[in-house]
ROPA-860448 format. One record per residue (C-alpha): residue number from 1; residue in three letters; chain; x, z, y. Coordinates in steps of 0.2 Angstrom, whole numbers, plus 5000, padded with zeros to 4 digits. Example, Ala and Ser with C-alpha at 12.3 -4.5 7.8 and 13.67 -1.06 7.14 Angstrom:
2
  loza  nunu  vexpa     X     Z     Y
     1   ALA      A  5062  5039  4978
     2   SER      A  5068  5036  4995
***
This chain:
82
  loza  nunu  vexpa     X     Z     Y
     1   MET      A  4651  4946  4788
     2   SER      A  4652  4938  4770
     3   ASP      A  4663  4945  4756
     4   ILE      A  4680  4939  4754
     5   PRO      A  4681  4928  4739
     6   ALA      A  4692  4935  4724
     7   PHE      A  4709  4927  4720
     8   PRO      A  4725  4933  4712
     9   TYR      A  4734  4944  4724
    10   GLU      A  4751  4938  4719
    11   ILE      A  4747  4921  4728
    12   LEU      A  4745  4929  4744
    13   TRP      A  4762  4935  4748
    14   GLY      A  4771  4934  4732
    15   GLU      A  4773  4953  4731
    16   ARG      A  4779  4960  4714
    17   ILE      A  4770  4977  4715
    18   LEU      A  4754  4982  4723
    19   ARG      A  4752  5001  4727
    20   SER      A  4736  5008  4734
    21   VAL      A  4738  5022  4747
    22   ALA      A  4719  5022  4752
    23   ASN      A  4716  5039  4744
    24   LEU      A  4728  5049  4755
    25   THR      A  4721  5060  4768
    26   LYS      A  4729  5067  4784
    27   GLN      A  4732  5083  4775
    28   ASP      A  4741  5074  4761
    29   GLY      A  4752  5066  4774
    30   GLU      A  4756  5082  4783
    31   GLU      A  4760  5091  4766
    32   PHE      A  4772  5076  4762
    33   LEU      A  4781  5077  4778
    34   ALA      A  4783  5095  4777
    35   LEU      A  4791  5093  4759
    36   ALA      A  4801  5077  4763
    37   PRO      A  4816  5087  4771
    38   GLN      A  4817  5098  4755
    39   ILE      A  4820  5083  4743
    40   PRO      A  4833  5069  4743
    41   ILE      A  4822  5055  4749
    42   HIS      A  4834  5040  4751
    43   THR      A  4827  5024  4758
    44   GLU      A  4836  5007  4758
    45   VAL      A  4833  4993  4770
    46   GLU      A  4841  4977  4774
    47   VAL      A  4839  4971  4792
    48   PHE      A  4836  4953  4796
    49   PRO      A  4834  4945  4813
    50   LEU      A  4817  4937  4816
    51   ALA      A  4825  4920  4815
    52   ALA      A  4830  4924  4797
    53   ALA      A  4812  4928  4791
    54   ASN      A  4812  4914  4778
    55   GLU      A  4829  4921  4771
    56   ALA      A  4822  4938  4770
    57   LEU      A  4807  4933  4761
    58   GLU      A  4817  4923  4748
    59   SER      A  4829  4938  4746
    60   LEU      A  4813  4949  4742
    61   ARG      A  4806  4936  4730
    62   SER      A  4822  4933  4720
    63   GLY      A  4825  4952  4719
    64   LYS      A  4841  4952  4729
    65   ILE      A  4835  4967  4740
    66   CYS      A  4833  4984  4733
    67   GLY      A  4821  4993  4745
    68   ALA      A  4813  4985  4760
    69   ALA      A  4817  4970  4771
    70   VAL      A  4815  4974  4790
    71   LEU      A  4813  4960  4803
    72   VAL      A  4820  4964  4820
    73   ILE      A  4816  4955  4836
    74   ASN      A  4833  4959  4845
    75   SER      A  4850  4966  4840
    76   GLU      A  4846  4982  4850
    77   VAL      A  4833  4987  4837
    78   SER      A  4843  4983  4822
    79   SER      A  4856  4996  4825
    80   SER      A  4844  5010  4824
    81   PHE      A  4839  5005  4806
    82   VAL      A  4857  5005  4799
***
């Protein structure tokens, strides 16, 4: 296989922040999961139906979402995220 040519990352998906998680080990994950219930981790998600994927992307690009956008295939799944 040939190398992937270099290009600016931001043109790929328009993400604002790139974070590397490649250096985490299984033990790191286990230690974090053991610690997580002891600290106030608060996650924020905004659920979008799959048909609104373009709206979700635009909301992310424009900074209207604080947290993560989640695409769901059907309405049964969306209630488990809220």
